[in-house]
TORKOL-4160 file (C-alpha; in steps of 0.2 Angstrom, whole numbers, padded with zeros to 4 digits, m for minus):
174
<pt num="1" X="0008" Y="0033" Z="0033"/>
<pt num="2" X="0026" Y="0037" Z="0029"/>
<pt num="3" X="0032" Y="0018" Z="0029"/>
<pt num="4" X="0016" Y="0013" Z="0020"/>
<pt num="5" X="0020" Y="0027" Z="0005"/>
<pt num="6" X="0037" Y="0019" Z="0005"/>
<pt num="7" X="0033" Y="0005" Z="0002"/>
<pt num="8" X="0019" Y="0009" Z="m0010"/>
<pt num="9" X="0033" Y="0019" Z="m0017"/>
<pt num="10" X="0044" Y="0003" Z="m0020"/>
<pt num="11" X="0033" Y="m0007" Z="m0027"/>
<pt num="12" X="0026" Y="0004" Z="m0040"/>
<pt num="13" X="0045" Y="0007" Z="m0045"/>
<pt num="14" X="0045" Y="m0012" Z="m0049"/>
<pt num="15" X="0031" Y="m0011" Z="m0061"/>
<pt num="16" X="0035" Y="m0015" Z="m0078"/>
<pt num="17" X="0028" Y="m0003" Z="m0092"/>
<pt num="18" X="0017" Y="m0015" Z="m0100"/>
<pt num="19" X="0007" Y="m0018" Z="m0083"/>
<pt num="20" X="m0006" Y="m0007" Z="m0079"/>
<pt num="21" X="m0010" Y="0001" Z="m0057"/>
<pt num="22" X="m0021" Y="0013" Z="m0048"/>
<pt num="23" X="m0019" Y="0016" Z="m0030"/>
<pt num="24" X="m0035" Y="0019" Z="m0022"/>
<pt num="25" X="m0038" Y="0026" Z="m0003"/>
<pt num="26" X="m0052" Y="0030" Z="0007"/>
<pt num="27" X="m0053" Y="0040" Z="0024"/>
<pt num="28" X="m0066" Y="0051" Z="0031"/>
<pt num="29" X="m0080" Y="0045" Z="0020"/>
<pt num="30" X="m0074" Y="0048" Z="0003"/>
<pt num="31" X="m0063" Y="0038" Z="m0010"/>
<pt num="32" X="m0048" Y="0046" Z="m0018"/>
<pt num="33" X="m0040" Y="0035" Z="m0032"/>
<pt num="34" X="m0024" Y="0041" Z="m0042"/>
<pt num="35" X="m0029" Y="0036" Z="m0060"/>
<pt num="36" X="m0048" Y="0042" Z="m0059"/>
<pt num="37" X="m0054" Y="0025" Z="m0057"/>
<pt num="38" X="m0047" Y="0017" Z="m0074"/>
<pt num="39" X="m0029" Y="0008" Z="m0073"/>
<pt num="40" X="m0015" Y="0018" Z="m0081"/>
<pt num="41" X="0001" Y="0008" Z="m0090"/>
<pt num="42" X="0015" Y="0009" Z="m0077"/>
<pt num="43" X="0024" Y="0021" Z="m0089"/>
<pt num="44" X="0040" Y="0032" Z="m0081"/>
<pt num="45" X="0029" Y="0046" Z="m0083"/>
<pt num="46" X="0013" Y="0038" Z="m0075"/>
<pt num="47" X="0023" Y="0030" Z="m0060"/>
<pt num="48" X="0032" Y="0048" Z="m0056"/>
<pt num="49" X="0014" Y="0055" Z="m0055"/>
<pt num="50" X="0008" Y="0042" Z="m0041"/>
<pt num="51" X="0023" Y="0045" Z="m0031"/>
<pt num="52" X="0016" Y="0063" Z="m0030"/>
<pt num="53" X="0000" Y="0056" Z="m0028"/>
<pt num="54" X="0005" Y="0048" Z="m0015"/>
<pt num="55" X="0014" Y="0064" Z="m0007"/>
<pt num="56" X="m0005" Y="0072" Z="m0005"/>
<pt num="57" X="m0011" Y="0057" Z="0005"/>
<pt num="58" X="m0015" Y="0058" Z="0022"/>
<pt num="59" X="m0021" Y="0044" Z="0035"/>
<pt num="60" X="m0035" Y="0050" Z="0047"/>
<pt num="61" X="m0054" Y="0050" Z="0051"/>
<pt num="62" X="m0064" Y="0034" Z="0050"/>
<pt num="63" X="m0066" Y="0025" Z="0035"/>
<pt num="64" X="m0081" Y="0020" Z="0026"/>
<pt num="65" X="m0071" Y="0009" Z="0013"/>
<pt num="66" X="m0087" Y="0001" Z="0002"/>
<pt num="67" X="m0084" Y="0013" Z="m0011"/>
<pt num="68" X="m0067" Y="0011" Z="m0013"/>
<pt num="69" X="m0070" Y="m0007" Z="m0014"/>
<pt num="70" X="m0082" Y="m0005" Z="m0028"/>
<pt num="71" X="m0072" Y="0007" Z="m0036"/>
<pt num="72" X="m0056" Y="m0008" Z="m0036"/>
<pt num="73" X="m0067" Y="m0020" Z="m0042"/>
<pt num="74" X="m0076" Y="m0012" Z="m0057"/>
<pt num="75" X="m0058" Y="m0010" Z="m0064"/>
<pt num="76" X="m0058" Y="m0028" Z="m0066"/>
<pt num="77" X="m0040" Y="m0030" Z="m0058"/>
<pt num="78" X="m0030" Y="m0047" Z="m0057"/>
<pt num="79" X="m0023" Y="m0042" Z="m0041"/>
<pt num="80" X="m0028" Y="m0032" Z="m0025"/>
<pt num="81" X="m0020" Y="m0027" Z="m0010"/>
<pt num="82" X="m0031" Y="m0023" Z="0005"/>
<pt num="83" X="m0021" Y="m0014" Z="0018"/>
<pt num="84" X="m0030" Y="m0010" Z="0036"/>
<pt num="85" X="m0024" Y="0000" Z="0050"/>
<pt num="86" X="m0039" Y="m0001" Z="0059"/>
<pt num="87" X="m0056" Y="m0010" Z="0062"/>
<pt num="88" X="m0069" Y="m0007" Z="0048"/>
<pt num="89" X="m0082" Y="m0004" Z="0061"/>
<pt num="90" X="m0095" Y="m0020" Z="0052"/>
<pt num="91" X="m0082" Y="m0033" Z="0047"/>
<pt num="92" X="m0098" Y="m0045" Z="0042"/>
<pt num="93" X="m0101" Y="m0028" Z="0028"/>
<pt num="94" X="m0083" Y="m0029" Z="0021"/>
<pt num="95" X="m0085" Y="m0048" Z="0018"/>
<pt num="96" X="m0100" Y="m0048" Z="0011"/>
<pt num="97" X="m0095" Y="m0034" Z="m0001"/>
<pt num="98" X="m0080" Y="m0043" Z="m0005"/>
<pt num="99" X="m0090" Y="m0059" Z="m0009"/>
<pt num="100" X="m0101" Y="m0049" Z="m0019"/>
<pt num="101" X="m0088" Y="m0039" Z="m0027"/>
<pt num="102" X="m0075" Y="m0053" Z="m0033"/>
<pt num="103" X="m0091" Y="m0066" Z="m0034"/>
<pt num="104" X="m0079" Y="m0077" Z="m0045"/>
<pt num="105" X="m0064" Y="m0075" Z="m0036"/>
<pt num="106" X="m0055" Y="m0067" Z="m0053"/>
<pt num="107" X="m0045" Y="m0055" Z="m0042"/>
<pt num="108" X="m0032" Y="m0062" Z="m0030"/>
<pt num="109" X="m0035" Y="m0052" Z="m0015"/>
<pt num="110" X="m0018" Y="m0050" Z="m0003"/>
<pt num="111" X="m0022" Y="m0044" Z="0014"/>
<pt num="112" X="m0011" Y="m0033" Z="0025"/>
<pt num="113" X="m0013" Y="m0032" Z="0045"/>
<pt num="114" X="m0004" Y="m0015" Z="0050"/>
<pt num="115" X="m0006" Y="m0011" Z="0068"/>
<pt num="116" X="0007" Y="m0008" Z="0082"/>
<pt num="117" X="0010" Y="m0024" Z="0091"/>
<pt num="118" X="0001" Y="m0019" Z="0107"/>
<pt num="119" X="m0015" Y="m0015" Z="0095"/>
<pt num="120" X="m0016" Y="m0032" Z="0087"/>
<pt num="121" X="m0036" Y="m0034" Z="0085"/>
<pt num="122" X="m0040" Y="m0053" Z="0083"/>
<pt num="123" X="m0056" Y="m0048" Z="0073"/>
<pt num="124" X="m0048" Y="m0037" Z="0060"/>
<pt num="125" X="m0035" Y="m0050" Z="0058"/>
<pt num="126" X="m0049" Y="m0065" Z="0057"/>
<pt num="127" X="m0057" Y="m0055" Z="0043"/>
<pt num="128" X="m0043" Y="m0049" Z="0033"/>
<pt num="129" X="m0037" Y="m0070" Z="0034"/>
<pt num="130" X="m0054" Y="m0074" Z="0028"/>
<pt num="131" X="m0055" Y="m0061" Z="0012"/>
<pt num="132" X="m0037" Y="m0067" Z="0009"/>
<pt num="133" X="m0042" Y="m0086" Z="0009"/>
<pt num="134" X="m0058" Y="m0085" Z="0000"/>
<pt num="135" X="m0050" Y="m0073" Z="m0014"/>
<pt num="136" X="m0034" Y="m0086" Z="m0017"/>
<pt num="137" X="m0023" Y="m0073" Z="m0007"/>
<pt num="138" X="m0011" Y="m0072" Z="0007"/>
<pt num="139" X="m0013" Y="m0061" Z="0022"/>
<pt num="140" X="0003" Y="m0054" Z="0029"/>
<pt num="141" X="0003" Y="m0044" Z="0047"/>
<pt num="142" X="0015" Y="m0031" Z="0048"/>
<pt num="143" X="0017" Y="m0022" Z="0066"/>
<pt num="144" X="0022" Y="m0003" Z="0064"/>
<pt num="145" X="0039" Y="m0007" Z="0075"/>
<pt num="146" X="0043" Y="m0019" Z="0064"/>
<pt num="147" X="0042" Y="m0006" Z="0048"/>
<pt num="148" X="0050" Y="0007" Z="0057"/>
<pt num="149" X="0064" Y="m0001" Z="0062"/>
<pt num="150" X="0067" Y="m0009" Z="0042"/>
<pt num="151" X="0066" Y="0010" Z="0037"/>
<pt num="152" X="0079" Y="0016" Z="0050"/>
<pt num="153" X="0090" Y="0002" Z="0043"/>
<pt num="154" X="0087" Y="0007" Z="0024"/>
<pt num="155" X="0090" Y="0023" Z="0028"/>
<pt num="156" X="0106" Y="0020" Z="0039"/>
<pt num="157" X="0113" Y="0009" Z="0024"/>
<pt num="158" X="0108" Y="0023" Z="0013"/>
<pt num="159" X="0118" Y="0035" Z="0022"/>
<pt num="160" X="0132" Y="0024" Z="0025"/>
<pt num="161" X="0136" Y="0019" Z="0005"/>
<pt num="162" X="0134" Y="0039" Z="0002"/>
<pt num="163" X="0154" Y="0043" Z="m0004"/>
<pt num="164" X="0163" Y="0057" Z="0006"/>
<pt num="165" X="0173" Y="0070" Z="m0001"/>
<pt num="166" X="0190" Y="0073" Z="0010"/>
<pt num="167" X="0200" Y="0089" Z="0005"/>
<pt num="168" X="0215" Y="0085" Z="m0004"/>
<pt num="169" X="0231" Y="0085" Z="0006"/>
<pt num="170" X="0242" Y="0085" Z="m0009"/>
<pt num="171" X="0248" Y="0102" Z="m0011"/>
<pt num="172" X="0244" Y="0113" Z="m0026"/>
<pt num="173" X="0254" Y="0111" Z="m0042"/>
<pt num="174" X="0261" Y="0093" Z="m0037"/>
């Protein structure tokens, strides 16, 4: 989940102040929305509040995403990212929900499959591919191992660029 939060923080940081956004999570049968179901402007203050919101989100339990999908589409978005790290249970219901909620395909839907390399679920990937294709979006398949390696590389690069302080070797008064 830390990697997902890092990527979301990066995306939020890249928003222009003229754009609007919301973040909708679903887990344990409930939906959480950063902006209470209404997109907010991407001001510095709202971006900071979104980062704080992400700190309190944890991924656990099962997900019934129907309410989250409804909430997302009620906001009349131009772009939706659907990130799935596990099967939805009934993929047919999920596909039908997207078809109903985005009937005229007004929102582009990009999908991301986030699983470990050993857990790639063909039915989930097929569902996400179909949703993306029908909604003029793209599917990206990402393995946890790859994200962790990227995060480690970024962390290493950041620490390598940090200046180090050394004690002065000049005698005092020189």
